[in-house]
N, C-alpha and C positions, 0 to 999 in steps of 0.2 A: 645082236642088234634088236632082239625082241623086247628088251626092257632098257629104259634109259633113266638116269637120275641126274637132275640138275645140280651141279656142284658150285656154280659161280654165276652171279648176276651182275658182274662188273660191267658198267656201260661202256668202258673204254674198248671192249671187245666188239661192240656193235656200232661203233662210231661210223664206220663205212663198210658195214657187213656185205652190202650188195656189190661192193667193188673189189675188196681184196682181203677179207678175213680168211686166214689159213691157220691150221693147227698142224704141228709137226711133232712126232714122238721121238724122244731120245732112243737111239738103237740099243743102248745098254742099260737104261734105267726106266723101268715101267712107270714110275711116278713122275718122271720129268717130261714136261711138254713145253713147246714153244708156240706162242700165239702171236700172229702177225696182224697188224692193223696200222693205224697211224703211228703207233709205237710198237716196239719189239719186246714181248714179255716172255718170262720164263716162270713156270710153276714147278716146284719140287714135290708137290703133294697132290698130283693128279688133277690139277686145275683149280683147286679150291682157293688158293691165294696166288697173287701175281707179283712179280718183281719186274720193273721196267729196266731193260738193259740199255746201256749208254751207247747205242749205235749212233754214228755221226750224222745220220739224216733220217727223215721221217718217211711215212707212207711205204710200208714194207710189203713186198709182193712175193718173195721167194726165199727159201732157206735150204741150203744143203748142209747136212750134218755128216761128217766123216763116220762111216759105220764102224771103223776100227778104233777111232779116237774121237769121241764126241766133243772134245774140247776144241777141235778144229771145225769151223763153220764158215760158210760164205753166205752173206745176206745180200739180196738184191732189193733195191728200194728206188725211190724217185731220184736219188742222187747218183745212182750207178751201182757199184758193187763194193763191198767191204769185207774184210776177212778178220776172224779172230782165231787165236791159237790157245786162248785161256778160258774158254767157255763163255765168252761174252763180256768179260770184265774190261777188255780193251779191244779196239778195232783199228785196222789200217785206215789211212786217209783215203778219200775218194778221188782226189785230184792227182794221184800218182799213177793212174792207169787210164787208158782210153775207153771208158765205159760210159754209157748214157742210155736213157730210155727215150725213144723217139715216138712221138705221136704219128707223124706223117713224114714220108720220105719221097723225094722226087729226084730227077736228074736234069741236067741242063744240056745244051747242044754244043758245049765247048769240047775241045780235045786237048789234053785228057779231060774227060767229062768230070763234072763235080756232082757230088751227092749233096742234096739240100734237105735239111730236116729241122723240125721244131722239137726241142728237148724239154722233157718234163722238168719243172722247177729250175730251168736254166735258160740259156739263150737259144736262138735259132742259129743254124750254122751251115756253111758251105765248105765242103771238104773235097779235095781232088781225089779221084780214085787211084791215082798213082803219081809219083814224082820222079825226078831224075836223080834225087839224092838217095840216101841209105834207107829212108823211110819217110812216112808222112809225119811231119813235125808240127808243133803248135803254130809256127809262123806260116804254114801252108794253108791254114783255114781261117775263115772270118765269119763274123755275125752278119745276118742279112735282114734283120728287122722282124716285125711281127711279134709273136709270143708263143708260149709253150703249146697251146692247143690248136694253133692255126695251120692252115694249108699253105704250102709254098709253091710258087711257080716262077721259073725264069722266063724272060722274054725270049721267044723262040728265034728271033732275029738278032738279039743282042744278049748273050748269056750273062753279061755283067750287070744287067738290070734284073732285079728280083722283086717279086710281089709276095708279101707275106701277111697272113691274117692272124687274128687273135680273138679273144672273147668279145662278145657284143658288137660284132661287125667292124672292129678295128682292122684297117688295111694300110700297109705301108709299102712304099716303093724305095728300093735301095739301089744305088749305082756304085758298083765296086771301083770303077775308074776314078770317080770323084770322091768316093767315101762319104756320099751324102745320102741321108734318109729323110723322107718326108711322109706325112700322112696323106693318104688318098682315099680315105673312107668317105662314104656319102654323107651329106648334110642330114641332120645336125651333127656337130662334133661329138665324138665318142667321149663319154665321161671318164674313161680310164686315163 
C-alpha cells in the first residue's frame, strides 16, 4: 500500500461512491476484479477497462464469489439478491425468492404480530411473523402505503391502520379492513 497507480478514471465507478462503491477480487485470477456501484462491472485487466454485467437490477451493494468456483456468485442489490453460475453472463430472477432491502422495520400490536417495512425500489409491506399454514405466502402480506424511504407505524389501538411516510414529507394512512389509502401529509400538497 505504499505506492498506488491510477488505472481507471471511469465516472461510472464514482456515481455514488459515498454510498456503495465496492471492489471485489476474483479468488482465482489476479487480474479479474468486480466493481459495484449503480451498475455491476467486471474488469479482466486489473481495473483498466470495464464490462457492465447484465444483473437484473441496479444499485449493487454486495457480492459473494465462490472461492472454489468463481463462476458462481451472489449479488445483493436494491432489488434483493440474484445468482449467477456462469460468471455473470446470466442471473436468476429476483422475484423467485423472499429477499428485499428494507430501510425501516416496525411491528404492530396484532397477534400474530406483523412486521412492517419500507422496501428499497419497491413497495412498503406488512407481513405476519407466522401463519397457520405451511409458510408465509404472498397472499399473507399486503402493501401499506408510503414509499421506499419512509418510516412506518401502525395505530397502537388498531393495527389495521398504518401510517407510512416517504420523500419530502409525504404521509399516508392505510386501513387494511377497507383497503383504503389516503394522503394525510400537511398542507401544501406534496408534489410527488
